[in-house]
C-alpha positions as CSV (number, residue, x, y, z in Angstrom):
1,M,-2.8,-57.8,7.3
2,E,-6.0,-56.2,5.9
3,S,-6.0,-55.1,2.7
4,T,-6.0,-51.6,1.5
5,S,-8.2,-49.9,-1.2
6,S,-6.3,-48.6,-4.0
7,D,-7.1,-45.5,-3.1
8,E,-4.8,-45.6,0.1
9,M,-1.7,-46.6,-1.9
10,L,-1.8,-43.6,-3.8
11,P,0.0,-40.5,-2.9
12,A,-2.1,-37.8,-0.8
13,V,-1.6,-35.2,-3.7
14,E,-2.7,-37.2,-6.6
15,R,-5.7,-38.6,-4.4
16,T,-6.7,-35.1,-3.4
17,A,-6.4,-34.2,-7.2
18,R,-9.2,-36.4,-8.4
19,L,-11.4,-35.6,-5.5
20,V,-10.9,-31.8,-6.6
21,E,-11.8,-32.6,-10.4
22,E,-14.7,-34.6,-9.3
23,F,-16.1,-32.0,-7.0
24,L,-15.4,-29.3,-9.3
25,R,-18.2,-30.9,-11.7
26,D,-20.9,-28.9,-9.8
27,F,-19.5,-25.7,-11.6
28,G,-20.1,-27.2,-14.8
29,D,-17.4,-26.5,-17.3
30,A,-16.6,-22.9,-15.2
31,F,-12.8,-24.3,-14.4
32,T,-10.3,-25.1,-16.9
33,K,-7.6,-27.6,-15.8
34,V,-4.3,-26.2,-16.5
35,D,-2.1,-29.3,-15.2
36,A,-2.8,-32.1,-13.0
37,C,-3.2,-30.0,-9.9
38,S,-4.0,-26.4,-11.0
39,Y,-7.4,-25.1,-12.2
40,F,-8.8,-21.8,-12.6
41,A,-12.0,-20.0,-13.5
42,K,-13.2,-16.5,-14.1
43,K,-15.8,-15.4,-11.4
44,G,-17.2,-11.9,-12.4
45,S,-14.1,-9.8,-12.4
46,A,-12.0,-12.3,-10.6
47,L,-9.9,-14.9,-11.8
48,V,-10.3,-18.1,-9.1
49,S,-7.5,-20.4,-9.1
50,I,-7.1,-24.0,-7.3
51,R,-3.7,-25.4,-6.7
52,I,-3.1,-29.0,-5.1
53,L,0.1,-28.9,-3.1
54,P,2.0,-31.4,-1.1
55,F,2.2,-30.6,2.6
56,E,3.9,-33.1,5.2
57,Q,1.8,-36.9,4.6
58,D,-1.3,-34.9,3.4
59,A,-2.2,-32.1,0.7
60,I,-3.1,-28.8,0.7
61,V,-6.1,-27.4,-1.4
62,E,-5.2,-23.9,-2.3
63,V,-8.4,-21.8,-3.4
64,G,-7.0,-18.0,-4.4
65,A,-7.5,-15.2,-6.4
66,N,-4.6,-12.3,-7.4
67,V,-7.1,-9.8,-6.5
68,V,-5.1,-6.4,-7.6
69,E,-1.9,-5.6,-9.3
70,G,0.1,-2.2,-9.4
71,A,-2.3,-0.7,-6.7
72,T,-0.6,2.1,-4.6
73,L,-0.6,0.1,-1.2
74,G,-0.8,2.7,1.9
75,P,-1.1,2.3,5.4
76,E,-5.3,2.8,5.5
77,L,-5.8,0.3,2.6
78,L,-3.4,-2.1,4.0
79,R,-5.1,-2.0,7.6
80,E,-8.3,-2.4,5.9
81,L,-7.7,-5.3,4.7
82,L,-6.0,-6.9,7.7
83,E,-9.2,-5.7,9.7
84,L,-11.2,-7.8,7.0
85,N,-9.5,-10.6,7.5
86,H,-10.5,-10.5,11.2
87,S,-14.3,-11.4,10.1
88,M,-13.9,-12.9,6.9
89,V,-14.6,-17.0,6.8
90,F,-13.3,-17.7,3.0
91,G,-10.1,-16.2,2.3
92,K,-7.5,-14.0,3.8
93,F,-6.1,-11.1,2.0
94,G,-1.9,-11.3,1.8
95,L,0.6,-9.7,-0.5
96,G,2.6,-11.6,-3.3
97,P,5.4,-11.0,-5.0
98,G,5.5,-7.6,-6.6
99,G,2.8,-6.2,-4.2
100,V,0.0,-7.9,-5.8
101,V,-3.2,-8.3,-3.3
102,T,-4.3,-11.9,-3.3
103,L,-7.1,-13.7,-1.3
104,Q,-6.4,-17.2,-0.2
105,H,-8.2,-20.0,1.5
106,A,-6.5,-23.5,2.5
107,L,-8.0,-27.1,3.1
108,F,-6.4,-30.1,3.9
109,G,-6.8,-32.7,1.2
110,S,-7.3,-35.8,3.7
111,T,-10.5,-34.3,5.2
112,L,-11.7,-32.4,1.9
113,D,-15.5,-32.7,1.0
114,R,-17.5,-31.3,-1.6
115,P,-19.6,-28.7,0.3
116,E,-16.3,-27.6,1.8
117,L,-14.5,-27.1,-1.5
118,V,-17.6,-25.8,-3.5
119,N,-18.3,-23.3,-0.6
120,A,-14.7,-22.0,-0.5
121,V,-14.7,-21.5,-4.0
122,K,-18.1,-19.1,-3.8
123,G,-16.2,-17.4,-0.8
124,V,-13.2,-16.6,-2.3
125,A,-14.6,-15.7,-5.7
126,R,-17.3,-13.5,-4.0
127,A,-14.9,-11.6,-1.9
128,A,-12.2,-11.5,-4.7
129,D,-14.8,-9.9,-7.3
130,E,-16.2,-7.6,-4.5
131,W,-12.6,-6.2,-3.4
132,D,-10.7,-6.0,-6.7
133,D,-12.9,-2.9,-7.8
134,K,-13.0,-1.4,-4.7
135,I,-9.2,-1.9,-3.9
136,V,-8.9,0.0,-7.4
137,A,-11.1,2.8,-6.8
138,K,-9.3,3.5,-3.6
139,A,-5.7,2.8,-4.9
140,G,-5.4,2.3,-8.5
141,G,-3.7,-0.7,-9.9
142,R,-5.8,-3.1,-12.4
143,T,-7.6,-6.7,-11.8
144,A,-6.4,-9.7,-12.7
145,L,-8.9,-9.8,-15.3
146,A,-7.9,-6.6,-16.8
147,R,-4.5,-7.3,-16.6
148,L,-5.3,-10.9,-18.8
149,R,-7.3,-8.8,-21.3
150,E,-4.4,-5.9,-21.9
151,D,-1.8,-9.0,-22.3
152,A,-4.2,-10.7,-24.9
153,R,-4.4,-7.3,-26.4
154,R,-0.7,-6.8,-26.9
155,K,-0.4,-10.2,-28.1
156,G,-3.4,-10.1,-30.7
């Protein structure tokens, strides 16, 4: 029987979390570690998150952003976001609980490499930062960063 490396003995999520942490060094201190499998960073007016989730025998690296909450989500805006999904490379718009407009991109942990993660983070951040202000201008609501600032003012 061939010997296996210690990496092969670790669960996929743990191995992927170590890779993600190593790759995030490319962003300097921009990302804050929330727990062993979650990170976030402010990029423009967007907050980008990275979560490592189990998926069968693999792990999924979800790069995402809550783009806008509290917007009036009419058919024209929803259609525009769906049409954008067709042409976007990194990230697809969706709706989270409470009608939060989200942007998500998923990568497999078993094949993850540095350029793939870095480009996904940059692409999601760029799209979220561009579209949060456009959505607020068209449909109201507030960006994730505006919500955090309001929450901090209330607590402070």
